[in-house]
N, C-alpha and C positions, 0 to 999 in steps of 0.2 A: 198750249192748246191751239186749235185752229183759230185763225184770225176771225174775230167777230163772234166766236162761240164761247168766250170766257165765262160769261154770266148766264148762259142758257140754263133754264130751269130754276133760276133764283126765285125765292118766295119771300113773302112777308115784307120786311123793311130793308131797303138798300140805302146806306149812307154813302154819298159820293160827292164829287167836286164840281157838279153842275155840267159835266160833259154832256152835250146835247143828246148824244146817242143813248145815254142811260135812260132818258125820259121816254124812249120808245119801248122799254122793257114792259111786257104785259104782266098784269097780275101782282104788281108790287106797290108798296107805299114808299115814297121817296123822302129822304131826309138829307139835308145839305150839310157838308162838313164846315163847321164854323171856324176851324183853324185857318182854312182858306179865306174865309171872310175877314178874319182878324188881320191877316197879312195884307189883304187888299185895302181894308179900312185904314190900316197904319200908313200905307203908302199915300192914299188919298188925303189923309189928315196931315202927314208930315211933309210930303213933297208938294202937293197941290194946295195945301192950306185950307181945306174945306172943313168948317167947324162941325157940320152935322156928322162927319165921319168919326171924329173924336168922341162925340156923344154916343153914337151907335157902338163904337168899340167898347166904351165903358159899360154900356148897358149889357152887351153880350157877355162880358167878363163877369159882371155881377150875377147875371142869370146862371152862368156856368157854376159859379160858387154855390149859389142856392141849390141848384140841381144836384151837385155833388154831395152837399150836406144831407139833402133829403134821401139820396140813394144810400148813403152810409147808415142812415137811421132806418132804412127800409120803409120809408113813408112817401106818400105822394106830395107834391107841392100843393099848397092851399090854393083853391080856385081864385080867391081875391087877389093873391099875388100874381097869378098868371094873367088875370084880367088887366091889372095895372101895367104889367110888363108889355102886354100886347098894345094897349092904348099908347104907351110911351113910344113903343116901336113905330107905330103909325105916325105919331106926331113928328118924330125925327125924320122919317122918310118924307113926309109932306113938306117939312122945312127945307130939306135938301132939294126936293123937286122945285120948290118955289125959288130957291136960290139960283138954280140952273136956268129956270125960266126967265129970270131977270138978266141973264148974261147975253151978250151979243152972240148970235149963232156962229159956229165955226165955218170958215170958208170951205168950199169944195163939197160936192155931192158925191157919195160913193155909189157903188153898183146898184142898179135897179131903182135909182132915184131916191134912195133912203138918205135922210139927212145925217151928216156926220155928228157924232155925239162925243162928249168928253168921257174920260174913263169913269169919273165919279158919277156921271149921269147914268151910264150903262149899269153901274153897280146898284144905284138906287132903283132903277127899273126892275132889276133882277130881284132885289130884296122885297120890292112891292109885290111882284108877280108870284114869288115863291115863299111868301111869308109863312105859310103852314109848314113847309118843309124846313125852313130855317129854324123855326121854334118848336118843332115836333118833340125835341128832347124835354121840353117843359111838361108836356102832356103824357109822355110815356117814359117811365124810368129806365126801360130797357134800351132806349135810344141814346147812344153816346153823343156828346157835344161835338166830337170830331170823328174822322175815320182813321185816326192815327194807329189804332190797334190793328186794323186790317192791313195797314202798310207794314207794320212790324211783322205780322204773320207772313207777309209775302216776301220778306227779305231773304229767308232761307231758299226760297224758290229762285230768286235772282242770283244768289250766291252759287247755287247748284248749276245754274245756266252758265255763269261766268267760268266756273271750273271745268265743266264737261262740255260746254257748248250746246247742250241739249240732250234729248233722249233718243235712243235708237227706235223705240216703238211708242205708239200712243198708250199701250197697256202699261209700259214702264212709267210713263209720265203720270198716268192715273194712279198707279200703285204708290208712287212717291207722294203725290198730293194727298192720298188717303192717309198715309202714315203721318204726314206733317199735320194734317187736320186732327187726327187722333191725339197726337202728342200735345198740340196746342190746346185742345179742349181739356185734356187731363191737367195741364199746368194751371189753366184758369180756374178749374174746379178743385185744385189742390189734391188730385188723386195721385196715388203711388204709380210712378211711370213703369216700374218693373212689373207690377201687377197688371197694368193696362196692356202691356206688350206680351205678357206670357200666359195670363189666365184665359180660360174659355169664357166667352161672353156671359154665359149664365152664372158662372162662379164669380165673375167680376161684379155683376149686378147685385148678387147676393151680399158681397162684401161691402158694397157702397150703401 
């Protein structure tokens, strides 16, 4: 698609990796991919030795497990569990911020006079600022813990791009994307692919 137009018209909830431009999208609710957070937390815990990161990593993994169990049973997470999780989340963030506040500041000031921060400090500030987006999966069973499924859905597009180098027309690209979307939706809903691709829409809906 045209550069900058990939997510035009997106609605409802967008799960993404905190790329700043995504936050400029109008009319959507943001959820952050926690697979990205787990990778960052792992690096901060294992390489930089920051204890708070290990605690946050364990918390997010436990919450993912609880959310998956609730989704499998088609029930919502109990509000008391969500409340405890959010309070523990806040305590871990505050402990990490206090730890960084006690450290000597890094030398050198970066552009526009902003003070240089450590990687873990920047991650803490992001987790604090975007807490609602990080934990949205607890409140809405339709929100996944990660955006890995979207990445899997996009692999065929990348493969097509590598093989053919692109599309001759915008219409061809749109048609290919429509077919891939249809096939992907059918697989997730366990529909018969042959029926989906050959039946008239009204007949398909009647069979479903």
